[in-house]
C-alpha positions in Angstrom: 113.2 63.5 118.7 112.4 65.7 115.5 109.1 67.5 115.0 108.3 68.8 111.4 105.9 70.6 110.7 104.7 70.0 107.1 102.7 72.6 104.3 99.0 72.2 101.7 100.0 69.3 99.9 96.9 69.8 97.8 97.2 66.4 95.9 101.1 66.7 94.9 102.0 62.8 96.1 105.3 63.3 94.0 106.5 65.9 95.8 104.8 64.2 99.3 107.5 61.1 98.6 110.4 63.2 97.6 110.1 65.1 100.7 109.8 62.4 103.1 113.0 61.1 101.3 114.7 64.2 101.3 113.7 64.1 106.0 114.9 60.4 106.2 112.0 60.3 108.2 112.7 57.5 110.8 110.6 56.7 113.9 111.1 58.7 117.5 110.2 61.7 114.3 107.0 63.5 114.3 104.7 64.8 111.9 101.9 67.6 111.7 100.2 68.2 108.6 98.5 71.6 108.5 95.7 70.6 106.5 94.4 70.8 102.4 95.9 67.3 101.4 93.6 66.9 98.5 92.3 69.2 95.3 94.8 70.7 93.0 97.1 67.6 91.4 96.0 64.7 90.3 96.6 61.8 92.2 94.4 63.3 95.9 93.4 60.0 96.8 96.7 58.6 96.4 98.3 60.9 98.7 95.8 60.0 101.3 96.6 56.3 101.1 100.1 57.3 101.7 99.3 59.4 105.2 97.3 56.5 106.2 100.0 53.9 105.9 102.9 56.5 107.5 100.3 57.3 110.9 100.8 53.4 111.1 104.7 53.8 111.9 105.1 57.4 112.5 103.8 59.8 114.9 101.9 62.1 112.8 98.7 64.6 113.5 96.3 65.6 110.9 95.0 68.9 110.9 92.0 69.6 108.5 92.2 72.0 106.4 88.7 73.8 104.3 89.6 71.5 101.1 89.7 68.4 103.1 86.2 69.8 104.7 84.6 69.6 101.0 86.3 66.1 99.9 84.5 64.5 102.9 81.6 65.8 102.4 81.7 64.7 99.5 82.8 61.1 100.5 80.1 61.3 102.7 77.0 62.2 100.6 78.2 62.5 97.1 77.0 66.0 97.0 78.9 67.9 94.4 79.9 71.7 96.0 80.1 73.8 93.2 83.2 75.9 94.6 84.7 73.0 95.9 84.1 71.6 92.4 86.3 74.7 90.5 88.9 74.6 93.3 90.5 71.1 92.4 87.3 69.3 93.9 86.9 67.9 89.5 90.5 66.3 89.5 89.9 64.8 93.6 86.6 63.3 92.4 89.0 61.8 89.1 91.4 60.6 91.3 89.0 58.0 93.2 88.5 56.6 89.7 88.9 52.9 90.7 88.9 52.8 94.4 86.2 50.6 96.1 83.5 51.9 97.8 85.2 49.9 101.1 88.3 52.0 100.4 86.2 55.5 100.3 85.0 54.7 103.7 88.5 54.4 105.3 89.2 57.7 104.1 86.1 59.1 104.9 86.7 58.0 108.5 90.2 59.1 108.3 88.6 63.3 107.1 86.6 63.1 110.1 88.8 62.5 112.6 91.3 65.2 112.0 91.5 67.1 114.8 91.0 71.0 113.4 94.5 72.0 115.4 96.5 71.0 117.8 98.4 72.6 121.2 101.8 70.7 121.8 103.6 70.1 125.3 105.2 73.3 124.5 102.4 75.7 123.7 102.8 75.3 120.0 99.3 76.1 117.9 98.9 74.1 114.6 96.2 74.9 112.4 95.1 74.8 108.9 94.2 78.9 108.0 94.1 80.6 111.7 91.2 81.6 114.4 89.4 84.7 115.4 89.2 84.9 119.1 91.3 87.5 120.7 90.9 84.4 123.6 92.7 81.7 121.5 91.3 78.5 119.3 89.3 77.2 122.6 87.0 80.2 122.4 86.5 80.0 118.9 82.7 80.6 118.4 82.8 80.7 114.6 85.2 77.8 114.1 85.3 77.4 110.4 87.9 80.2 111.1 90.2 77.5 111.7 89.3 76.5 107.8 89.2 79.7 106.3 90.4 82.6 108.1 93.7 84.5 106.9 92.6 87.7 109.1 95.3 86.1 111.3 97.9 86.3 109.4 97.6 89.1 107.4 97.4 91.1 110.9 101.1 89.5 112.0 102.0 90.7 108.4 101.4 93.9 109.3 102.8 94.7 112.8 105.6 96.4 113.7 108.0 93.3 114.3 109.9 95.9 117.1 106.5 96.1 119.2 107.0 94.3 122.8 104.5 92.1 123.7 103.3 94.2 127.2 102.2 97.4 124.1 98.8 98.1 124.4 98.6 97.8 120.7 99.9 94.2 121.1 97.0 92.1 119.7 95.4 89.5 122.1 95.5 86.3 119.3 99.1 86.3 119.4 99.9 86.3 123.7 98.3 82.6 123.7 100.6 80.9 122.2 104.4 80.8 122.1 104.2 79.9 118.2 101.7 79.4 116.1 102.1 77.1 112.7 99.7 77.5 109.5 99.1 77.2 105.8 96.2 77.8 103.8 97.6 81.0 102.7 100.5 80.2 100.0 103.8 82.4 100.4 104.1 82.5 96.7 101.4 84.9 96.5 104.0 87.1 98.4 106.6 86.5 95.8 108.0 84.3 98.7 109.2 80.2 97.5 110.3 79.7 101.4 108.7 79.7 104.7 108.0 83.1 106.0 107.1 84.2 109.7 106.5 87.4 110.9 105.7 88.3 114.2 105.7 84.7 116.1 103.3 83.2 113.2 105.1 80.6 110.7 103.2 79.9 107.1 104.0 76.5 105.4 102.2 76.9 102.8 104.7 77.1 100.0 102.5 77.0 97.0 102.3 73.3 96.3 98.9 74.0 95.2 100.1 76.2 92.4 103.8 77.1 91.0 105.2 76.2 94.4 106.7 73.4 96.3 106.1 71.3 98.9 107.7 72.5 102.5 108.7 70.6 105.7 109.7 73.2 108.4 111.9 71.3 111.4 110.3 73.6 114.4 112.5 73.3 117.1 116.2 74.1 114.9 113.7 76.3 112.1 115.8 74.4 109.2 113.7 73.5 106.5 113.3 71.3 103.0 111.5 71.6 100.2 110.5 69.4 97.2 110.7 70.2 93.6 108.5 72.7 92.4 105.1 70.9 91.9 104.2 72.2 88.2 107.7 70.4 87.3 106.7 67.0 89.0 103.1 67.0 86.6 104.5 69.1 83.3 101.0 67.8 81.7 98.8 68.9 84.4 98.2 72.6 85.5 97.0 71.9 89.4 95.2 75.3 90.6 96.7 77.3 88.8 93.9 77.1 86.1 91.8 78.9 88.4 
Protein backbone atom coordinates (compact mmCIF):
# COMPACT_ATOMS: atom_id res chain seq x y z
CA UNK A 1 0.00 0.00 0.00
CA UNK A 2 1.55 3.27 -1.16
CA UNK A 3 0.40 6.86 -0.85
CA UNK A 4 1.58 9.46 -3.33
CA UNK A 5 0.99 13.20 -3.15
CA UNK A 6 0.98 14.83 -6.59
CA UNK A 7 1.71 18.47 -7.31
CA UNK A 8 0.01 21.11 -9.44
CA UNK A 9 -0.75 19.80 -12.97
CA UNK A 10 -1.98 22.95 -14.74
CA UNK A 11 -3.39 21.29 -17.85
CA UNK A 12 -0.31 19.16 -18.49
CA UNK A 13 -2.02 15.91 -19.47
CA UNK A 14 1.10 14.49 -21.11
CA UNK A 15 3.07 14.94 -17.91
CA UNK A 16 0.33 13.35 -15.82
CA UNK A 17 0.14 10.29 -18.06
CA UNK A 18 3.93 9.98 -18.09
CA UNK A 19 4.09 10.25 -14.30
CA UNK A 20 1.34 7.69 -13.68
CA UNK A 21 3.05 5.23 -16.03
CA UNK A 22 6.29 5.71 -14.11
CA UNK A 23 4.56 5.05 -10.79
CA UNK A 24 2.92 1.86 -12.12
CA UNK A 25 -0.14 2.60 -9.98
CA UNK A 26 -1.84 -0.36 -8.30
CA UNK A 27 -5.38 -0.64 -6.97
CA UNK A 28 -4.02 -0.69 -3.43
CA UNK A 29 -2.38 2.72 -3.84
CA UNK A 30 -3.75 6.07 -2.74
CA UNK A 31 -3.26 9.25 -4.77
CA UNK A 32 -3.63 12.66 -3.14
CA UNK A 33 -3.61 15.62 -5.52
CA UNK A 34 -3.02 19.08 -4.03
CA UNK A 35 -4.95 21.05 -6.64
CA UNK A 36 -4.59 23.30 -9.68
CA UNK A 37 -5.48 20.70 -12.29
CA UNK A 38 -6.28 23.35 -14.88
CA UNK A 39 -4.88 26.57 -16.42
CA UNK A 40 -1.57 26.64 -18.21
CA UNK A 41 -1.02 24.01 -20.87
CA UNK A 42 -3.63 23.15 -23.48
CA UNK A 43 -5.26 20.02 -22.04
CA UNK A 44 -7.05 21.11 -18.87
CA UNK A 45 -10.42 19.58 -19.73
CA UNK A 46 -8.66 16.38 -20.75
CA UNK A 47 -6.84 16.29 -17.40
CA UNK A 48 -10.18 16.42 -15.60
CA UNK A 49 -11.48 13.57 -17.77
CA UNK A 50 -8.49 11.43 -16.85
CA UNK A 51 -8.78 12.22 -13.14
CA UNK A 52 -12.42 11.16 -13.20
CA UNK A 53 -11.40 7.88 -14.82
CA UNK A 54 -8.64 7.33 -12.26
CA UNK A 55 -11.04 7.93 -9.39
CA UNK A 56 -13.15 4.95 -10.50
CA UNK A 57 -10.22 2.56 -10.10
CA UNK A 58 -7.85 4.04 -7.53
CA UNK A 59 -8.47 5.57 -4.12
CA UNK A 60 -7.97 9.24 -4.98
CA UNK A 61 -8.37 12.51 -3.10
CA UNK A 62 -8.58 15.72 -5.10
CA UNK A 63 -7.89 18.90 -3.11
CA UNK A 64 -9.26 22.09 -4.64
CA UNK A 65 -6.81 24.77 -5.79
CA UNK A 66 -7.41 28.42 -6.63
CA UNK A 67 -7.37 27.77 -10.38
CA UNK A 68 -9.92 25.01 -9.90
CA UNK A 69 -12.19 27.40 -8.01
CA UNK A 70 -11.98 29.88 -10.91
CA UNK A 71 -12.77 27.17 -13.45
CA UNK A 72 -15.64 25.92 -11.31
CA UNK A 73 -17.18 29.40 -11.27
CA UNK A 74 -16.89 29.64 -15.05
CA UNK A 75 -18.50 26.24 -15.59
CA UNK A 76 -21.34 27.16 -13.26
CA UNK A 77 -22.08 30.73 -14.40
CA UNK A 78 -20.28 31.34 -17.68
CA UNK A 79 -18.60 34.35 -16.08
CA UNK A 80 -14.97 34.82 -17.13
CA UNK A 81 -12.96 36.27 -14.29
CA UNK A 82 -10.41 38.69 -15.78
CA UNK A 83 -7.57 37.60 -13.49
CA UNK A 84 -8.30 33.95 -14.20
CA UNK A 85 -8.40 34.55 -17.96
CA UNK A 86 -4.95 36.16 -17.86
CA UNK A 87 -3.50 33.37 -15.69
CA UNK A 88 -4.40 30.31 -17.72
CA UNK A 89 -8.16 30.61 -18.01
CA UNK A 90 -7.92 31.41 -21.71
CA UNK A 91 -6.25 28.07 -22.40
CA UNK A 92 -8.70 26.20 -20.18
CA UNK A 93 -11.71 27.66 -21.96
CA UNK A 94 -10.18 26.63 -25.29
CA UNK A 95 -9.60 23.08 -24.01
CA UNK A 96 -13.35 22.69 -23.49
CA UNK A 97 -14.08 23.31 -27.17
CA UNK A 98 -16.11 20.33 -28.40
CA UNK A 99 -17.10 19.15 -24.92
CA UNK A 100 -20.85 18.70 -24.51
CA UNK A 101 -22.88 20.50 -21.87
CA UNK A 102 -23.47 17.11 -20.21
CA UNK A 103 -19.74 16.51 -19.80
CA UNK A 104 -19.21 20.05 -18.54
CA UNK A 105 -21.85 19.41 -15.86
CA UNK A 106 -19.97 16.28 -14.78
CA UNK A 107 -16.77 18.31 -14.53
CA UNK A 108 -18.59 21.03 -12.58
CA UNK A 109 -19.85 18.46 -10.10
CA UNK A 110 -16.29 17.16 -9.75
CA UNK A 111 -15.00 20.62 -8.86
CA UNK A 112 -17.91 21.26 -6.48
CA UNK A 113 -17.20 18.12 -4.47
CA UNK A 114 -13.46 18.70 -4.02
CA UNK A 115 -12.43 19.16 -0.38
CA UNK A 116 -10.31 22.16 0.63
CA UNK A 117 -7.98 19.95 2.66
CA UNK A 118 -7.47 16.38 3.82
CA UNK A 119 -6.05 15.00 7.08
CA UNK A 120 -5.07 11.34 6.97
CA UNK A 121 -4.97 8.71 9.70
CA UNK A 122 -1.36 9.64 10.53
CA UNK A 123 -2.29 13.28 11.13
CA UNK A 124 -0.70 14.48 7.90
CA UNK A 125 -2.37 17.53 6.36
CA UNK A 126 -2.76 17.93 2.59
CA UNK A 127 -3.80 21.37 1.35
CA UNK A 128 -3.35 23.46 -1.77
CA UNK A 129 -1.77 26.66 -0.46
CA UNK A 130 -1.76 27.05 3.32
CA UNK A 131 -3.72 28.36 6.28
CA UNK A 132 -3.34 31.20 8.77
CA UNK A 133 -5.06 30.15 11.98
CA UNK A 134 -2.72 29.32 14.86
CA UNK A 135 -5.32 26.73 15.88
CA UNK A 136 -5.20 24.73 12.64
CA UNK A 137 -7.36 24.37 9.55
CA UNK A 138 -10.51 23.46 11.45
CA UNK A 139 -10.46 26.92 13.06
CA UNK A 140 -9.63 28.88 9.89
CA UNK A 141 -12.05 31.79 9.45
CA UNK A 142 -11.01 32.91 5.98
CA UNK A 143 -11.11 29.71 3.95
CA UNK A 144 -9.73 31.51 0.88
CA UNK A 145 -6.43 31.01 2.70
CA UNK A 146 -6.61 27.34 1.74
CA UNK A 147 -6.50 28.42 -1.91
CA UNK A 148 -4.14 31.41 -1.83
CA UNK A 149 -2.04 31.59 1.35
CA UNK A 150 1.74 31.54 0.90
CA UNK A 151 2.69 32.70 4.40
CA UNK A 152 2.79 29.21 5.91
CA UNK A 153 5.34 28.01 3.37
CA UNK A 154 7.34 31.24 3.54
CA UNK A 155 7.37 31.05 7.35
CA UNK A 156 8.65 27.47 7.30
CA UNK A 157 11.39 28.42 4.85
CA UNK A 158 12.76 31.14 7.12
CA UNK A 159 12.78 29.07 10.31
CA UNK A 160 15.89 27.76 12.02
CA UNK A 161 15.80 24.01 11.40
CA UNK A 162 17.28 23.44 14.88
CA UNK A 163 14.40 25.19 16.63
CA UNK A 164 12.69 22.78 19.01
CA UNK A 165 8.90 22.48 19.03
CA UNK A 166 8.89 23.22 22.74
CA UNK A 167 10.36 26.67 22.10
CA UNK A 168 8.06 29.66 22.57
CA UNK A 169 9.31 30.84 19.17
CA UNK A 170 8.04 27.72 17.38
CA UNK A 171 4.94 28.65 15.31
CA UNK A 172 1.71 27.17 16.60
CA UNK A 173 0.52 26.58 13.04
CA UNK A 174 3.10 23.85 12.59
CA UNK A 175 2.37 22.02 15.85
CA UNK A 176 -0.99 20.58 14.85
CA UNK A 177 0.13 18.15 12.17
CA UNK A 178 2.85 15.56 11.82
CA UNK A 179 3.53 16.80 8.30
CA UNK A 180 1.96 19.30 5.91
CA UNK A 181 1.94 18.80 2.14
CA UNK A 182 1.08 21.64 -0.21
CA UNK A 183 1.55 23.12 -3.67
CA UNK A 184 0.67 26.57 -5.06
CA UNK A 185 4.16 28.10 -4.76
CA UNK A 186 6.54 26.59 -7.34
CA UNK A 187 9.85 25.34 -5.98
CA UNK A 188 11.37 26.68 -9.20
CA UNK A 189 10.91 30.14 -7.65
CA UNK A 190 13.81 29.14 -5.40
CA UNK A 191 15.91 27.53 -8.12
CA UNK A 192 14.82 24.01 -7.11
CA UNK A 193 13.40 21.44 -9.56
CA UNK A 194 12.63 18.90 -6.84
CA UNK A 195 10.20 18.84 -3.89
CA UNK A 196 11.34 20.97 -0.97
CA UNK A 197 10.97 20.41 2.77
CA UNK A 198 11.13 23.11 5.43
CA UNK A 199 10.60 21.99 9.06
CA UNK A 200 7.58 19.65 8.62
CA UNK A 201 6.17 21.28 5.47
CA UNK A 202 6.63 19.63 2.07
CA UNK A 203 6.12 21.59 -1.16
CA UNK A 204 5.43 19.36 -4.18
CA UNK A 205 4.64 22.07 -6.74
CA UNK A 206 7.78 21.77 -8.85
CA UNK A 207 6.77 24.31 -11.47
CA UNK A 208 4.79 22.22 -13.96
CA UNK A 209 2.91 25.34 -15.01
CA UNK A 210 6.12 27.05 -16.03
CA UNK A 211 9.57 25.58 -16.70
CA UNK A 212 9.44 22.69 -14.26
CA UNK A 213 8.17 19.14 -13.96
CA UNK A 214 5.18 17.35 -12.46
CA UNK A 215 6.07 15.49 -9.26
CA UNK A 216 4.69 12.60 -7.22
CA UNK A 217 6.12 12.07 -3.72
CA UNK A 218 5.74 8.89 -1.68
CA UNK A 219 4.68 10.34 1.68
CA UNK A 220 6.10 7.41 3.66
CA UNK A 221 9.49 6.87 2.00
CA UNK A 222 9.90 10.41 0.59
CA UNK A 223 11.02 8.91 -2.72
CA UNK A 224 9.80 11.13 -5.56
CA UNK A 225 9.16 10.69 -9.26
CA UNK A 226 8.96 13.34 -11.97
CA UNK A 227 7.77 13.88 -15.51
CA UNK A 228 9.82 15.47 -18.23
CA UNK A 229 9.96 19.27 -18.28
CA UNK A 230 6.55 20.47 -19.41
CA UNK A 231 7.82 22.91 -22.01
CA UNK A 232 9.53 19.96 -23.73
CA UNK A 233 6.27 18.00 -23.72
CA UNK A 234 4.44 21.00 -25.19
CA UNK A 235 7.11 22.62 -27.40
CA UNK A 236 4.65 24.77 -29.32
CA UNK A 237 3.08 26.28 -26.21
CA UNK A 238 4.14 28.75 -23.54
CA UNK A 239 2.13 27.39 -20.59
CA UNK A 240 2.00 30.15 -18.00
CA UNK A 241 5.45 31.40 -19.03
CA UNK A 242 3.86 34.30 -20.86
CA UNK A 243 2.64 35.87 -17.59
